[in-house]
C-alpha positions in Angstrom: 75.5 69.5 75.2 74.9 70.9 71.8 73.6 74.4 71.3 71.1 75.6 68.7 72.3 78.1 66.1 70.3 80.9 67.7 68.9 81.5 71.2 65.9 83.8 71.9 67.7 84.8 75.1 71.3 84.3 76.2 72.3 85.0 79.8 76.1 85.3 80.2 78.6 86.5 82.8 77.1 84.2 85.4 78.0 81.5 87.9 75.3 78.8 88.0 73.9 76.8 90.9 72.0 74.4 88.7 70.8 72.1 91.5 70.9 69.4 88.8 71.8 66.5 91.1 72.2 66.1 94.9 74.3 69.2 95.5 74.7 72.8 94.3 75.7 71.7 90.7 78.0 74.7 90.5 79.2 75.9 87.0 81.5 78.8 87.2 81.6 81.3 84.3 78.5 79.8 82.9 75.9 80.7 80.4 72.2 79.9 79.8 70.5 79.8 76.4 66.8 79.9 76.0 64.5 79.0 73.1 60.8 80.0 73.6 59.9 79.0 77.2 62.6 76.3 77.6 66.2 76.1 78.7 68.0 75.1 75.5 71.6 75.2 76.8 73.2 75.3 80.3 76.9 75.1 80.9 80.3 76.8 80.9 80.5 79.8 78.6 83.8 78.5 77.2 81.9 75.5 75.8 79.4 77.6 73.8 80.0 77.0 70.1 81.8 79.9 68.3 79.4 82.2 66.5 76.3 81.2 68.4 73.8 84.0 68.1 71.0 85.4 70.4 68.1 87.6 69.7 68.6 89.2 73.1 71.8 88.8 75.3 71.9 89.9 78.9 75.4 90.1 80.5 76.1 90.0 84.2 79.4 90.7 86.0 79.8 87.5 88.1 76.3 87.3 89.6 74.8 83.9 90.4 71.9 82.2 88.7 69.6 79.6 90.3 66.4 78.0 89.3 63.5 80.3 89.9 62.1 79.9 93.4 58.9 78.0 93.9 56.7 79.1 96.8 54.5 76.0 97.2 52.3 77.0 100.1 50.7 80.4 100.5 47.4 81.9 101.6 48.1 85.3 100.2 44.7 86.2 98.8 42.8 87.7 101.7 41.4 90.9 103.1 42.1 92.7 106.3 44.9 91.9 108.9 45.2 90.3 112.3 47.9 92.4 114.0 45.6 92.6 117.1 45.8 88.8 117.4 49.6 89.1 117.3 49.4 91.4 120.3 47.1 89.0 122.1 49.4 86.1 121.6 52.2 88.1 123.1 50.1 88.6 126.2 49.6 84.8 126.5 46.6 83.8 124.4 47.1 80.7 122.3 46.3 80.3 118.6 43.7 77.7 119.5 42.0 80.0 122.1 41.8 82.9 119.6 40.3 80.6 117.0 37.7 79.2 119.4 36.6 82.8 120.3 35.8 83.6 116.7 39.2 85.1 115.7 41.9 83.5 113.7 40.7 82.1 110.4 37.1 83.3 110.9 38.3 86.9 111.4 39.8 86.8 108.0 36.8 85.1 106.5 34.6 88.0 107.5 36.9 90.5 105.8 37.4 88.4 102.7 33.7 87.8 102.2 33.1 91.6 102.4 35.7 92.5 99.8 34.7 92.4 96.1 37.1 90.8 93.6 38.7 94.1 92.7 39.4 95.1 96.3 40.7 91.6 97.0 43.0 91.8 94.1 44.2 95.2 95.1 45.1 94.0 98.6 46.7 90.7 97.5 48.7 91.7 94.4 51.4 93.6 96.4 52.0 90.5 98.5 52.5 88.3 95.4 54.7 91.0 93.8 56.9 91.0 96.9 57.5 87.3 96.8 58.3 87.5 93.1 60.8 90.3 93.7 62.9 87.9 95.7 63.2 85.4 92.8 60.0 83.4 92.8 58.7 82.3 89.4 55.9 79.9 90.6 53.6 80.5 93.5 50.8 78.4 95.0 47.8 80.3 96.4 45.1 78.6 98.5 41.5 79.7 99.1 40.1 78.9 102.6 39.0 82.4 103.7 35.6 82.2 102.1 34.0 79.1 103.6 31.2 79.5 101.2 31.1 78.6 97.5 31.0 82.1 96.1 33.9 83.5 98.1 36.0 80.4 97.8 35.7 80.6 94.0 36.3 84.3 94.2 39.6 83.8 96.0 40.7 81.2 93.4 39.8 83.5 90.5 41.6 86.4 92.1 44.7 84.3 92.6 44.7 83.4 88.9 44.1 87.0 88.0 47.0 88.5 90.0 49.3 85.8 88.7 48.6 87.1 85.2 49.0 90.7 86.3 52.4 90.0 87.8 53.4 87.6 85.0 54.2 84.4 86.9 52.7 80.9 87.1 50.2 80.7 89.9 48.9 77.3 91.0 45.6 77.4 92.9 44.5 75.1 95.7 41.0 74.8 97.0 41.0 74.9 100.9 37.3 75.0 101.7 38.0 72.5 104.5 40.0 75.1 106.4 37.6 75.8 109.2 33.9 75.4 110.1 32.1 78.5 108.9 29.9 80.4 111.4 26.7 79.3 109.6 27.7 75.6 110.3 28.8 76.1 113.9 28.6 72.8 115.8 27.8 71.0 112.5 31.2 70.2 110.9 29.9 67.1 109.1 27.2 69.2 107.4 30.0 71.6 106.2 32.0 68.7 104.9 28.9 67.6 103.0 28.7 71.0 101.4 32.4 71.0 100.6 32.3 67.5 99.0 28.9 67.8 97.3 29.0 71.4 96.1 32.2 73.4 96.4 34.8 70.8 95.2 32.7 70.0 92.1 32.0 73.7 91.4 35.7 74.6 91.5 36.5 71.7 89.2 33.8 72.6 86.7 35.1 76.2 86.7 38.7 75.0 86.2 39.8 77.2 89.1 41.6 74.6 91.3 44.8 72.7 90.5 44.6 70.8 93.8 42.5 70.4 97.0 43.7 70.8 100.6 42.3 70.4 104.0 43.2 71.2 107.6 43.3 68.0 109.7 43.9 69.0 113.3 42.2 69.6 116.7 40.8 73.0 115.5 40.3 71.8 112.0 38.8 68.5 110.8 39.0 64.9 111.8 40.7 62.2 109.9 37.4 60.8 108.7 36.1 64.2 107.5 39.4 64.8 105.7 39.1 61.4 104.0 35.8 62.5 102.6 37.3 65.6 101.2 40.1 63.6 99.6 37.6 61.2 98.0 35.6 64.1 96.6 38.7 65.7 95.1 39.9 62.4 93.5 36.4 62.0 92.0 37.0 65.3 90.2 40.6 64.1 89.2 42.2 66.7 91.4 45.3 65.9 93.4 45.3 66.4 97.2 47.5 68.1 99.8 47.1 68.4 103.6 47.8 70.7 106.5 48.9 67.9 108.9 50.3 67.5 112.4 50.8 71.2 113.0 49.3 71.4 116.5 48.8 67.7 117.3 49.2 64.2 115.9 46.0 63.3 114.1 47.7 60.7 111.8 46.9 63.1 108.9 50.2 62.6 107.1 49.6 58.9 106.8 46.1 59.5 105.5 47.5 62.0 103.0 50.1 59.4 101.8 47.4 56.8 101.6 45.6 59.0 99.0 48.8 59.7 97.1 49.0 63.3 98.3 51.4 65.7 96.6 52.4 67.0 100.0 51.8 67.1 103.8 52.6 70.5 105.3 53.7 71.8 108.7 54.4 68.4 110.4 55.7 69.5 113.8 53.9 66.5 115.4 54.6 64.0 112.6 55.0 60.5 113.9 57.3 57.7 112.7 54.2 56.0 111.1 53.5 59.2 109.2 57.1 59.5 108.0 57.1 55.9 106.8 53.9 56.4 105.0 55.1 59.5 103.3 58.4 57.8 102.3 56.5 54.9 100.7 54.1 57.2 98.8 56.6 59.8 97.7 54.7 62.5 99.5 56.7 65.7 100.0 57.1 67.2 103.4 56.5 71.0 103.2 58.3 72.8 106.1 56.8 76.2 107.1 59.3 77.9 109.4 57.5 81.2 109.3 54.5 79.8 111.2 56.7 77.9 113.6 58.5 81.2 114.4 55.4 83.4 114.6 53.6 80.9 116.9 56.8 80.5 119.0 56.6 76.8 118.7 59.1 74.6 120.5 58.5 71.3 118.8 60.1 71.3 115.4 59.3 68.9 112.5 61.4 65.7 112.7 63.9 66.8 110.1 66.5 64.2 110.9 64.0 61.4 110.6 62.6 62.8 107.4 66.1 63.0 106.0 67.0 59.5 107.1 64.0 58.1 105.4 64.5 60.0 102.2 61.4 62.1 102.4 61.9 65.1 100.2 61.6 68.4 102.1 60.2 71.6 100.6 60.3 75.0 102.2 57.6 77.7 101.7 56.5 81.1 103.1 53.0 80.0 104.2 52.2 83.7 103.6 49.0 84.3 105.6 47.5 87.0 107.8 47.6 85.2 111.1 50.5 82.9 111.6 53.1 83.7 108.9 52.6 87.3 107.7 55.7 87.2 105.5 56.3 87.8 101.8 60.0 86.8 102.0 61.0 83.5 100.6 64.7 84.3 101.2 64.0 84.8 104.9 62.3 81.4 104.9 65.5 79.9 103.5 67.4 81.4 106.5 64.8 80.2 109.0 64.7 76.7 107.5 68.5 76.5 108.3 68.5 78.3 111.6 65.3 76.9 113.1 65.1 73.5 111.4 68.8 72.8 110.7 68.5 72.3 107.0 71.7 72.9 105.1 71.7 75.9 102.8 71.7 73.5 99.8 68.7 71.6 101.2 66.9 74.8 101.8 67.3 76.1 98.3 66.5 72.7 96.8 63.4 72.8 99.1 62.3 76.0 97.4 63.1 75.0 93.9 62.8 71.4 92.5 61.4 69.9 95.7 58.8 72.6 96.0 57.9 72.1 92.3 57.4 68.4 93.1 55.0 69.4 96.0 52.9 71.0 93.3 53.1 68.1 90.9 55.4 70.0 88.5 58.3 68.1 87.0 59.3 70.7 84.5 61.0 73.3 86.7 63.3 73.8 89.7 66.6 72.8 88.1 68.8 74.5 85.5 68.9 71.8 82.9 68.3 71.8 79.1 64.7 71.0 78.4 63.3 72.4 81.6 61.0 75.4 81.8 63.1 78.6 81.5 62.6 79.9 85.0 65.8 81.5 86.4 66.6 83.8 89.3 69.7 85.9 89.3 71.3 87.2 92.5 74.2 89.6 93.3 75.9 87.3 95.7 79.3 85.8 96.2 78.2 82.2 96.6 74.9 80.4 96.6 74.9 79.6 100.4 74.6 83.4 100.9 70.9 83.2 100.0 70.3 81.3 103.2 73.0 82.9 105.3 71.8 86.5 105.1 68.5 87.8 106.3 67.2 91.3 105.5 67.8 92.9 102.1 67.1 91.5 98.7 70.0 90.6 96.3 67.7 89.5 93.5 68.5 91.2 90.1 65.4 89.8 88.5 64.1 86.6 86.9 63.5 84.9 83.7 60.0 83.6 83.7 59.0 81.0 81.1 61.8 82.5 78.9 60.7 86.2 79.4 63.4 88.4 81.0 62.4 90.6 84.0 65.7 92.0 85.2 66.0 95.2 87.1 69.7 95.5 86.3 72.6 93.5 85.1 75.9 93.9 86.8 
């Protein structure tokens, strides 16, 4: 590929895991040239034209560059914590039992409603910063802890705000159909009326939501209630996603595929029908090993069947206060391999270009000329090490839309 006469940024002294294909896409002794917010040149350093100039050059001593990580499923904007529920689960209480007793999601709803926007931002920003510190350059953040219009919109606005504060691309998802709020106890259809008739249009008018999600399960919403949320979202020209088949098979993934959903997430109870529907629709399967681990689940998503049918599999942190209180995307790479038996390459693809696809983003997740200049650099010996190790953080920093954020270069 030809190189421009001058780069704004040139990264050199790197090995590259481009993920530009169906494997690692390794380029040893590589270089990356950036113009504005785009990758202008990616390849072996020896192929750079003689005399090519750069406004800023950053040299590394044999580190590895990958596409910037994409965390495509988080709930990280919330107040309070649920450590006491963790203790209860260890004593034998189930997630569903705690939820029915007013804990779980509703516990976080009470704390999040009580926090003003500044307090909510102060609590949430460190969680986002921790994810970014491990190499993330795009993060999705859901609402769902307001369960009323004002707090749902507050969550989405705070998500956008802390993304600007940290300097990364935050994609926001409205998840008002997360649980039935206490004011609507015993009246789930009335709450869905409010979600569809008021909250979804309000979020769309304010430009605060990039997508709409729902929780279709025994402690969430029925298939028909979820369908209504999807129809309301599509009326506002918002794409949809779904928490599906986490605790039971409600045929939610097939419903999501029917509505052209970007993704169906969790999927421990996914049926062959759901897999076929997702394959036909191109809906991404988002695997969330953190929740599987924290809930001590024993039924894993049907990874072999998803792989056999060619359903793309993303991996995300599911950062949330109750069932996946983690801010470590690198740990999720390890868990995706150890718990779900993904290969290290599948796991990293699942947190780069496949995760980007789960957000409807085609311009990132691979190191290829023309793509958005989102790059993560790691002090590792080979790319599989990112999924092999757990504990510690080898990230030297990131390039985010062409802007360098490197703690060191070595």
